[in-house]
C-alpha positions as CSV (number, residue, x, y, z in Angstrom):
1,X,-3.8,-5.4,-3.0
2,X,-4.8,-5.7,-6.5
3,X,-7.4,-3.3,-7.8
4,X,-10.6,-4.6,-9.3
5,X,-11.6,-1.1,-10.6
6,X,-11.3,-0.3,-14.3
7,X,-9.0,2.5,-15.4
8,X,-11.8,5.0,-16.2
9,X,-13.1,4.6,-12.6
10,X,-9.6,5.4,-11.3
11,X,-9.5,8.7,-13.1
12,X,-13.0,9.6,-12.0
13,X,-12.3,8.6,-8.4
14,X,-9.0,10.6,-8.2
15,X,-10.9,13.5,-9.6
16,X,-13.7,13.2,-7.0
17,X,-11.1,13.1,-4.2
18,X,-9.4,16.2,-5.6
19,X,-12.8,18.0,-5.6
20,X,-13.3,17.0,-1.9
21,X,-9.8,18.4,-1.0
22,X,-10.4,21.7,-2.9
23,X,-13.8,22.1,-1.3
24,X,-12.4,21.4,2.1
25,X,-9.7,24.0,1.7
26,X,-12.0,26.6,0.3
27,X,-14.6,26.3,3.1
28,X,-11.9,26.2,5.7
29,X,-10.3,29.4,4.4
30,X,-13.7,31.1,4.2
31,X,-14.6,30.1,7.8
32,X,-11.2,31.2,9.2
33,X,-11.5,34.6,7.4
34,X,-14.7,35.3,9.3
35,X,-13.4,34.5,12.7
36,X,-12.6,37.4,15.0
37,X,-9.8,36.0,17.1
38,X,-7.8,32.9,17.9
39,X,-10.2,32.2,20.8
40,X,-13.1,32.4,18.4
41,X,-11.5,29.8,16.2
42,X,-11.1,27.2,18.9
43,X,-14.3,27.9,20.8
44,X,-16.4,28.8,17.8
45,X,-17.6,31.8,19.8
46,X,-20.3,29.5,21.4
47,X,-22.7,30.9,18.7
48,X,-22.9,27.9,16.4
49,X,-26.6,27.0,15.8
50,X,-27.7,23.6,17.0
51,X,-28.4,22.3,13.5
52,X,-25.1,23.3,12.1
53,X,-23.3,22.0,15.2
54,X,-25.1,18.7,15.0
55,X,-24.0,18.4,11.3
56,X,-20.4,19.2,12.3
57,X,-20.4,16.6,15.1
58,X,-21.9,14.0,12.8
59,X,-19.3,14.9,10.1
60,X,-16.5,14.5,12.5
61,X,-17.9,11.4,14.1
62,X,-18.6,9.5,10.8
63,X,-15.1,8.1,10.4
64,X,-13.6,5.3,8.3
65,X,-15.3,2.8,10.7
66,X,-18.7,4.2,9.8
67,X,-18.2,4.7,6.0
68,X,-16.2,1.5,5.2
69,X,-16.0,-0.6,8.3
70,X,-19.6,-1.2,9.1
71,X,-20.5,-2.5,5.7
72,X,-17.3,-4.7,5.8
73,X,-18.3,-6.3,9.1
74,X,-21.9,-6.9,8.0
75,X,-20.5,-8.6,4.9
76,X,-18.4,-10.9,7.0
77,X,-20.3,-11.3,10.3
78,X,-23.9,-10.6,9.3
79,X,-26.5,-9.5,11.8
80,X,-24.1,-9.7,14.8
81,X,-22.3,-6.7,13.3
82,X,-25.4,-4.6,13.5
83,X,-24.4,-3.8,17.1
84,X,-21.7,-1.5,15.7
85,X,-23.9,1.1,14.0
86,X,-26.5,0.7,16.8
87,X,-23.9,1.5,19.4
88,X,-22.2,4.2,17.4
89,X,-25.5,6.1,17.0
90,X,-27.2,5.3,20.3
91,X,-24.2,6.6,22.3
92,X,-25.5,10.1,21.7
93,X,-28.6,9.1,23.6
94,X,-26.4,8.7,26.7
95,X,-24.7,12.0,25.9
96,X,-28.1,13.7,25.6
97,X,-29.5,12.2,28.8
98,X,-26.5,12.4,31.2
99,X,-23.9,15.0,30.3
100,X,-24.7,17.3,27.4
101,X,-26.4,20.1,29.3
102,X,-24.5,19.9,32.6
103,X,-21.2,19.8,30.8
104,X,-22.0,22.9,28.8
105,X,-23.1,24.7,31.9
106,X,-19.9,23.8,33.8
107,X,-18.0,26.5,31.9
108,X,-15.2,24.1,30.9
109,X,-14.1,23.8,27.3
110,X,-12.3,20.4,27.5
111,X,-12.4,17.3,29.6
112,X,-9.2,18.4,31.4
113,X,-10.8,21.7,32.1
114,X,-13.8,20.0,33.6
115,X,-11.6,17.7,35.8
116,X,-9.8,20.7,37.2
117,X,-13.0,22.9,37.7
118,X,-15.0,20.0,39.3
119,X,-12.3,18.4,41.5
120,X,-10.0,21.4,42.2
121,X,-6.7,19.7,41.6
122,X,-4.5,21.2,38.9
123,X,-2.3,18.1,38.2
124,X,-5.4,16.2,37.1
125,X,-5.2,18.3,33.9
126,X,-2.0,16.5,32.9
127,X,-3.4,13.0,33.6
128,X,-6.6,13.6,31.7
129,X,-4.5,15.2,28.9
130,X,-2.5,11.9,28.5
131,X,-5.8,10.0,28.0
132,X,-7.0,12.6,25.5
133,X,-3.9,12.0,23.4
134,X,-4.2,8.2,23.7
135,X,-7.9,8.2,22.7
136,X,-7.1,10.6,19.8
137,X,-4.3,8.5,18.5
138,X,-6.2,5.3,18.8
139,X,-9.0,6.9,16.7
140,X,-6.6,8.4,14.2
141,X,-4.6,5.3,13.3
142,X,-7.6,3.6,11.6
143,X,-8.3,6.7,9.5
144,X,-4.8,6.6,8.0
145,X,-5.1,2.8,7.5
146,X,-8.4,3.3,5.7
147,X,-6.8,6.0,3.4
148,X,-4.1,3.4,2.5
149,X,-6.8,0.8,1.8
150,X,-8.7,3.2,-0.4
151,X,-5.8,4.2,-2.6
152,X,-4.7,0.5,-2.8
153,X,-8.1,-0.6,-4.0
154,X,-8.8,2.3,-6.4
155,X,-5.3,3.0,-7.9
156,X,-3.3,-0.1,-7.1
157,X,-0.9,2.0,-5.0
158,X,1.0,0.7,-2.0
159,X,-1.0,1.0,1.2
160,X,1.4,3.5,2.7
161,X,0.7,5.9,-0.2
162,X,-2.8,6.7,1.0
163,X,-1.7,7.4,4.6
164,X,1.1,9.6,3.4
165,X,-1.3,11.4,1.0
166,X,-3.9,12.0,3.8
167,X,-1.4,13.6,6.2
168,X,-0.7,16.9,4.3
169,X,-4.4,17.3,3.5
170,X,-5.3,17.0,7.2
171,X,-2.5,19.4,8.2
172,X,-3.5,21.9,5.6
173,X,-7.1,21.7,6.7
174,X,-6.3,22.4,10.4
175,X,-3.6,25.0,9.7
176,X,-6.1,27.0,7.6
177,X,-8.3,27.7,10.7
178,X,-9.3,26.4,14.1
179,X,-12.6,25.2,15.5
180,X,-14.9,27.6,13.6
181,X,-13.3,26.8,10.3
182,X,-13.3,23.0,11.0
183,X,-17.0,23.3,12.1
184,X,-18.0,24.6,8.7
185,X,-15.8,22.0,6.9
186,X,-17.3,19.1,8.9
187,X,-20.9,20.3,8.5
188,X,-20.3,20.3,4.8
189,X,-18.7,16.9,4.8
190,X,-21.5,15.3,6.8
191,X,-23.9,16.1,3.9
192,X,-21.3,15.1,1.4
193,X,-20.8,11.7,3.1
194,X,-24.6,11.2,3.4
195,X,-25.0,11.8,-0.3
196,X,-22.0,9.6,-1.1
197,X,-23.5,6.7,0.8
198,X,-27.2,7.2,0.1
199,X,-27.2,7.7,-3.7
200,X,-25.1,4.6,-4.4
201,X,-27.2,2.6,-1.9
202,X,-30.5,3.6,-3.6
203,X,-29.2,2.9,-7.1
204,X,-27.6,-0.5,-6.2
205,X,-30.6,-1.6,-4.2
206,X,-32.8,-0.8,-7.2
207,X,-30.5,-2.9,-9.4
208,X,-30.8,-5.7,-6.9
209,X,-34.6,-5.5,-6.9
210,X,-34.7,-5.6,-10.7
211,X,-32.6,-8.8,-10.8
212,X,-34.7,-11.8,-9.9
213,X,-31.7,-14.2,-9.8
214,X,-29.9,-12.1,-7.3
215,X,-32.9,-12.1,-4.9
216,X,-33.0,-15.9,-5.1
217,X,-29.4,-16.1,-3.7
218,X,-30.7,-14.9,-0.4
219,X,-32.2,-18.3,0.1
220,X,-29.0,-20.2,-0.9
221,X,-27.1,-22.0,1.9
222,X,-24.1,-19.7,1.4
223,X,-22.6,-17.2,-1.1
224,X,-21.5,-18.6,-4.5
225,X,-19.5,-17.3,-7.4
226,X,-21.8,-16.2,-10.3
227,X,-19.2,-16.7,-12.9
228,X,-15.6,-18.1,-13.3
229,X,-13.6,-16.0,-10.9
230,X,-9.8,-15.6,-10.3
231,X,-8.8,-14.3,-6.8
232,X,-5.3,-13.1,-6.0
233,X,-4.4,-13.5,-2.3
234,X,-2.0,-10.8,-1.3
235,X,-2.2,-11.3,2.5
236,X,-1.8,-14.7,4.1
237,X,-5.2,-15.9,5.3
238,X,-6.9,-19.0,6.6
239,X,-9.8,-20.1,4.5
240,X,-12.7,-22.2,5.6
241,X,-14.0,-24.5,2.9
242,X,-17.6,-25.7,3.6
243,X,-18.3,-27.7,0.5
244,X,-16.0,-30.0,-1.4
245,X,-15.0,-28.5,-4.7
246,X,-12.5,-28.5,-7.6
247,X,-10.1,-25.5,-7.4
248,X,-7.3,-24.3,-9.6
249,X,-4.5,-23.0,-7.4
250,X,-0.9,-22.0,-7.6
251,X,-0.2,-24.2,-4.6
252,X,-1.3,-27.7,-3.6
253,X,-3.7,-27.8,-0.6
254,X,-2.6,-30.0,2.3
255,X,-4.8,-31.9,4.7
256,X,-7.6,-29.8,6.4
257,X,-5.9,-27.5,8.8
258,X,-2.6,-27.6,6.9
259,X,-1.0,-25.0,4.7
260,X,-1.1,-24.6,1.0
261,X,2.2,-25.9,-0.2
262,X,3.7,-24.3,-3.4
263,X,3.5,-26.8,-6.2
264,X,2.9,-24.9,-9.5
265,X,-0.6,-24.5,-10.9
266,X,-3.0,-27.4,-10.9
267,X,-6.7,-28.3,-10.6
268,X,-7.2,-30.1,-7.3
269,X,-10.0,-31.6,-5.3
270,X,-10.4,-29.7,-2.0
271,X,-12.5,-31.3,0.8
272,X,-14.1,-29.3,3.6
273,X,-11.7,-27.9,6.2
274,X,-9.5,-25.0,7.0
275,X,-6.6,-24.1,4.8
276,X,-3.7,-21.7,5.2
277,X,-3.3,-19.7,2.0
278,X,0.1,-17.9,1.6
279,X,0.4,-14.4,0.2
280,X,1.0,-14.4,-3.6
281,X,-1.3,-17.4,-4.2
282,X,-3.9,-17.3,-7.0
283,X,-7.1,-19.2,-6.7
284,X,-9.5,-19.9,-9.6
285,X,-13.2,-20.8,-8.9
286,X,-15.7,-22.1,-11.3
287,X,-19.2,-20.6,-11.7
288,X,-21.6,-21.9,-9.0
289,X,-18.8,-22.8,-6.6
290,X,-19.5,-22.1,-2.9
291,X,-17.4,-19.2,-1.7
292,X,-14.8,-20.2,1.0
293,X,-14.5,-17.6,3.7
294,X,-11.7,-16.3,5.9
295,X,-11.6,-18.0,9.3
296,X,-14.0,-16.3,11.7
297,X,-16.5,-15.1,9.0
298,X,-20.0,-16.6,8.7
299,X,-19.9,-19.2,5.9
300,X,-23.7,-20.0,5.8
301,X,-26.4,-17.5,5.0
302,X,-28.6,-18.9,7.7
303,X,-26.2,-18.2,10.5
304,X,-25.1,-14.9,8.8
305,X,-28.7,-13.5,9.0
306,X,-29.3,-14.5,12.6
307,X,-27.5,-13.3,15.8
308,X,-24.5,-15.2,17.0
309,X,-24.9,-18.3,19.1
310,X,-25.5,-18.0,22.8
311,X,-22.1,-19.4,23.9
312,X,-20.4,-17.5,26.7
313,X,-17.6,-16.1,24.6
314,X,-19.9,-14.7,21.9
315,X,-22.2,-13.1,24.5
316,X,-19.3,-11.5,26.3
317,X,-18.0,-10.1,23.0
318,X,-21.4,-8.7,22.1
319,X,-22.1,-7.2,25.5
320,X,-18.6,-5.7,25.7
321,X,-19.1,-4.1,22.3
322,X,-22.5,-2.6,23.3
323,X,-21.0,-1.2,26.5
324,X,-18.0,0.3,24.7
325,X,-19.9,2.0,21.9
326,X,-22.8,3.2,24.1
327,X,-20.6,4.7,26.8
328,X,-17.5,5.4,24.7
329,X,-19.3,8.2,22.8
330,X,-19.7,10.0,26.1
331,X,-16.0,10.1,26.6
332,X,-14.7,11.0,23.1
333,X,-12.9,14.3,23.7
334,X,-13.0,15.5,20.1
335,X,-16.8,15.1,20.2
336,X,-17.4,16.6,23.6
337,X,-15.6,19.8,22.7
338,X,-18.3,20.4,20.1
339,X,-21.0,20.8,22.8
340,X,-19.2,23.8,24.2
341,X,-20.0,25.7,21.0
342,X,-23.6,25.8,22.0
343,X,-24.8,29.0,23.7
344,X,-26.7,27.1,26.5
345,X,-27.2,23.7,28.1
346,X,-30.6,23.4,26.4
347,X,-28.9,24.0,23.1
348,X,-26.3,21.3,23.9
349,X,-29.1,18.8,24.5
350,X,-30.9,19.8,21.3
351,X,-27.7,19.3,19.4
352,X,-27.4,15.8,20.8
353,X,-30.9,15.1,19.7
354,X,-30.2,16.3,16.1
355,X,-27.0,14.2,16.0
356,X,-29.1,11.1,16.9
357,X,-31.3,11.8,13.9
358,X,-28.5,12.5,11.5
359,X,-26.5,9.4,12.5
360,X,-29.5,7.1,12.5
361,X,-30.3,8.2,9.0
362,X,-26.7,7.6,7.8
363,X,-26.2,4.2,9.3
364,X,-29.1,2.7,7.4
365,X,-27.1,2.7,4.2
366,X,-23.8,1.0,5.1
367,X,-26.1,-1.8,6.3
368,X,-27.7,-2.1,2.9
369,X,-24.4,-2.0,1.1
370,X,-23.0,-4.8,3.4
371,X,-26.0,-7.0,2.5
372,X,-25.5,-6.4,-1.2
373,X,-21.8,-7.1,-0.9
374,X,-22.6,-10.6,0.4
375,X,-24.3,-11.3,-2.9
376,X,-22.3,-9.4,-5.4
377,X,-18.7,-9.1,-4.0
378,X,-18.0,-12.6,-2.5
379,X,-14.4,-12.5,-3.5
380,X,-13.8,-10.2,-0.5
381,X,-14.7,-13.1,1.8
382,X,-11.8,-15.1,0.2
383,X,-9.2,-12.4,0.5
384,X,-10.4,-11.0,3.9
385,X,-10.4,-7.5,2.6
386,X,-14.0,-6.9,3.5
387,X,-13.4,-3.2,4.4
388,X,-13.2,-2.5,0.7
389,X,-16.8,-3.7,0.1
390,X,-18.2,-0.1,-0.2
391,X,-15.5,0.8,-2.8
392,X,-15.8,-2.3,-4.9
393,X,-19.5,-3.0,-4.8
394,X,-20.6,-0.5,-7.5
395,X,-18.2,-2.0,-10.1
396,X,-19.2,-5.5,-9.1
397,X,-22.9,-4.7,-9.8
398,X,-22.6,-2.3,-12.6
399,X,-19.8,-2.8,-15.1
400,X,-20.4,0.5,-17.0
401,X,-20.1,4.2,-16.7
402,X,-22.7,4.3,-13.9
403,X,-20.7,1.9,-11.8
404,X,-17.6,4.0,-12.4
405,X,-19.5,7.1,-11.3
406,X,-20.7,5.4,-8.1
407,X,-17.2,4.1,-7.4
408,X,-15.9,7.7,-7.6
409,X,-18.6,9.0,-5.4
410,X,-18.1,6.4,-2.7
411,X,-14.3,6.9,-2.7
412,X,-14.8,10.7,-2.5
413,X,-17.1,10.2,0.5
414,X,-14.7,7.8,2.1
415,X,-11.9,10.4,1.8
416,X,-14.1,13.0,3.2
417,X,-14.7,10.7,6.2
418,X,-10.9,10.4,6.7
419,X,-10.3,14.1,6.4
420,X,-13.2,15.3,8.6
421,X,-12.5,12.9,11.4
422,X,-8.7,13.4,11.3
423,X,-9.0,17.2,11.2
424,X,-11.3,17.3,14.2
425,X,-9.2,15.0,16.2
426,X,-5.9,16.8,15.4
427,X,-7.4,20.2,16.4
428,X,-9.0,18.9,19.5
429,X,-6.0,16.9,20.8
430,X,-3.5,19.6,20.0
431,X,-5.8,22.3,21.6
432,X,-6.1,20.3,24.8
433,X,-2.3,19.8,25.0
434,X,-1.8,23.5,24.3
435,X,-4.2,24.5,27.1
436,X,-1.8,23.0,29.6
437,X,0.8,25.7,28.9
438,X,0.4,28.9,30.9
439,X,1.7,30.9,28.0
440,X,1.1,29.5,24.5
441,X,3.8,30.8,22.1
442,X,3.3,31.2,18.4
443,X,5.2,28.1,17.6
444,X,3.5,25.8,20.1
445,X,0.3,25.2,18.2
446,X,1.8,24.4,14.8
447,X,4.3,21.9,16.4
448,X,1.5,20.3,18.4
449,X,-0.7,19.9,15.4
450,X,2.2,18.4,13.4
451,X,3.1,15.9,16.2
452,X,-0.5,15.0,16.8
453,X,-0.9,14.0,13.1
454,X,2.5,12.5,12.3
455,X,2.7,10.0,15.2
456,X,-0.5,8.1,14.3
457,X,0.5,8.2,10.7
458,X,3.8,6.4,11.6
459,X,1.9,3.9,13.7
460,X,-0.5,3.2,10.9
461,X,2.4,2.4,8.6
462,X,3.9,0.0,11.1
463,X,1.1,-2.0,12.6
464,X,-0.9,-4.7,10.9
465,X,-4.3,-3.7,9.6
466,X,-7.5,-5.0,11.4
467,X,-11.2,-4.5,10.7
468,X,-11.6,-0.7,10.7
469,X,-14.7,-0.8,12.9
470,X,-13.0,-3.1,15.4
471,X,-10.0,-0.8,15.5
472,X,-12.1,2.2,16.3
473,X,-13.9,0.1,18.8
474,X,-10.7,0.1,20.9
475,X,-10.8,3.9,21.1
476,X,-14.4,3.7,22.3
477,X,-13.3,1.2,24.9
478,X,-10.6,3.6,26.2
479,X,-13.0,6.5,26.3
480,X,-15.7,4.4,28.0
481,X,-13.2,3.2,30.6
482,X,-11.7,6.6,31.5
483,X,-13.7,9.7,30.7
484,X,-17.2,8.2,30.8
485,X,-16.9,7.4,34.6
486,X,-15.2,10.7,35.2
487,X,-17.9,12.7,33.5
488,X,-20.9,10.7,34.8
489,X,-19.7,10.7,38.4
490,X,-18.4,14.2,38.2
491,X,-21.7,15.5,37.0
492,X,-24.1,13.4,39.1
493,X,-22.2,12.4,42.3
494,X,-21.0,15.1,44.6
495,X,-18.7,12.9,46.7
496,X,-16.3,12.2,43.9
497,X,-12.7,13.1,44.9
498,X,-9.6,13.8,42.8
499,X,-7.8,10.7,44.1
500,X,-10.8,8.5,43.3
501,X,-11.0,10.0,39.8
502,X,-7.2,9.5,39.3
503,X,-7.3,5.8,40.4
504,X,-10.3,5.1,38.3
505,X,-8.7,6.7,35.2
506,X,-5.5,4.7,35.7
507,X,-7.4,1.4,36.4
508,X,-9.7,1.6,33.4
509,X,-7.2,3.0,31.0
510,X,-4.5,0.6,32.2
511,X,-6.7,-2.5,31.5
512,X,-7.4,-1.3,27.9
513,X,-3.7,-0.7,27.3
514,X,-3.0,-4.1,28.7
515,X,-5.5,-5.7,26.3
516,X,-3.9,-3.7,23.4
517,X,-0.4,-5.0,24.4
518,X,-1.7,-8.6,24.6
519,X,-3.2,-8.3,21.1
520,X,0.1,-7.1,19.7
521,X,2.0,-10.0,21.2
522,X,-0.8,-12.6,20.6
523,X,-2.8,-11.4,17.6
524,X,-5.6,-14.1,17.6
525,X,-6.3,-15.5,21.1
526,X,-9.4,-17.6,21.3
527,X,-12.3,-18.2,23.6
528,X,-13.6,-15.9,26.3
529,X,-10.1,-14.4,26.9
530,X,-9.8,-13.6,23.2
531,X,-13.1,-11.7,23.2
532,X,-12.0,-9.6,26.2
533,X,-8.7,-8.9,24.6
534,X,-10.4,-7.7,21.4
535,X,-13.0,-5.6,23.4
536,X,-12.1,-5.2,27.1
537,X,-14.9,-2.8,28.0
538,X,-17.0,-5.3,29.9
539,X,-14.2,-5.6,32.4
540,X,-12.5,-2.2,32.2
541,X,-15.6,0.0,32.5
542,X,-17.0,-1.6,35.7
543,X,-13.5,-1.6,37.2
544,X,-13.1,2.1,36.5
545,X,-16.4,3.0,38.0
546,X,-15.8,0.8,41.1
547,X,-12.3,2.3,41.6
548,X,-13.6,5.9,41.5
549,X,-16.5,5.2,43.9
550,X,-14.5,3.1,46.4
551,X,-11.5,5.3,46.6
552,X,-13.7,8.4,46.8
553,X,-15.6,6.9,49.7
554,X,-12.3,6.2,51.4
555,X,-11.1,9.8,50.9
556,X,-14.4,11.6,51.6
557,X,-12.5,14.3,53.5
558,X,-11.0,15.4,50.2
559,X,-14.3,16.4,48.5
560,X,-13.8,19.9,47.2
561,X,-15.2,22.7,49.3
562,X,-17.0,24.3,46.4
563,X,-18.8,21.2,45.2
564,X,-22.3,22.4,46.1
565,X,-21.8,25.6,44.1
566,X,-20.4,23.6,41.1
567,X,-23.3,21.1,41.2
568,X,-25.8,24.0,41.3
569,X,-24.1,25.6,38.3
570,X,-24.3,22.4,36.3
571,X,-27.9,21.5,37.1
572,X,-29.7,24.8,37.5
573,X,-31.9,25.8,34.6
574,X,-30.2,28.0,31.9
575,X,-32.4,31.0,32.6
576,X,-30.9,31.4,36.0
577,X,-27.5,32.2,34.5
578,X,-25.3,30.1,36.8
579,X,-23.3,28.8,33.8
580,X,-22.0,32.3,33.1
581,X,-20.6,32.5,36.6
582,X,-23.2,35.0,37.9
583,X,-27.0,35.0,38.7
584,X,-29.1,37.1,36.4
585,X,-31.8,39.4,37.7
586,X,-35.0,37.7,38.6
587,X,-37.4,37.0,35.8
588,X,-40.9,38.0,36.5
589,X,-43.7,36.2,34.8
590,X,-47.4,35.9,35.1
591,X,-49.2,32.6,35.9
592,X,-52.8,32.2,36.8
593,X,-53.2,35.9,37.5
594,X,-50.2,36.0,39.9
595,X,-46.6,37.2,39.8
596,X,-43.8,34.6,40.3
597,X,-40.1,34.7,40.3
598,X,-38.3,32.1,38.3
């Protein structure tokens, strides 16, 4: 991928990334030095304030998909892509309403702990641990791919260089301390990411408002090139040409639907149609030429600004996405463990409310940058590299020192997103696996941390890149199809059995894995089947819930004996003290002149 960033921006950007890395290490070292014991590090002593814990959750949650992927999808798909930030943020509403307080009161620290405590079957710990690892790795792979994208865009390095550079930073961050240190780092990085996205958004939107011609482009049928533009295509793409145009290419276009055949450099007449453009081609567009877009992207501004058509396939894809993101947040193990750091169930619910506010504030700004990218960075619609919009937009709008500064700031914020999300995931996944050992030896945790980080790095180097937000969406689908049913039914339905939970986990998770396997063998299936392959939650989530309910009803004799005590513990008010495993002394209060026990 060729860089469109000037040399001065490269130095500033690498300097900004270095500052982020140094600050991450410094805060992590300071946090770990104030921890009292190993258990304090992982559990954060359950004394983290709601506001700081909410900032840490948000910092860990705002991944590459949030910082880069949302703007890229809005650039390409328009208003339809708004369901991604809406779903990512509103998922915490489900967490707050259904599981935050009961899960904290349960006394469990991880999802496997909850499964064992609630269903009283030790081997469920291993089954749930497998899904914790799968979800963690599905979430980690896009982080390393995004790091490769960032280094390729900014410094013209191979994509593998960014992934390899991120790995030691993540490992150094997690080795410097456990959950308490990571909490401080992620709380800091949330505010860093918020500043890195809001300041450029305000500046660039002001530039947009001051430019009258740019505002007029919103009324144009589609995006156009403002000036003569050369585009280097480094990944084979299929381009959709909507208006006939003269085009200087390094290959002769065939008939619509045919490939671009190598035939030197010539200026040719290209009628509307779809064209295969091979990697290594160079396309030159004149000023005022309509921008051809990669297949699947919205070519017209009218359709780009309105929701997708009501055909069955599009509706299925939209509803499946909403279901995955809204319910998937509830099942993300690296996020759930954060709520155990609160001192009470009430505190956990307040934390979820603060997270909603913090995420809602953040997601306003990638939306703005996606809109501006449609007007000022149309070349990304040709190359298909829309995930780079946030990184390239400042230079596209401001070809001066301010553009270089904003480029450095967005790249530093993006790197902070990769580090914070990856660090939290690695600590959480490795901690869950370590909890399965009766005796954790000194060498277990470092090895687990290393394996947890290295495996997704290798996968990221091997698999083809997809839209970052859509890649993370698969992790949400897995979480929504496994842990969401387990937690919702485990918290609110006393008749859930261990066998029902196991069958539901295998059914929901198996369908998501099957969709992933099909997408590897058949990358671009079409129609309704293609939508379900890309986002299977609309099928896998109901199947998982149904399997858990039906099998539990068929094995009602296996309902744990202590289920009533456990349900009371999860749902009793905090002041009664059931979450601590004991009942406190009655609290006497006065009300209307009388004395009452609470």
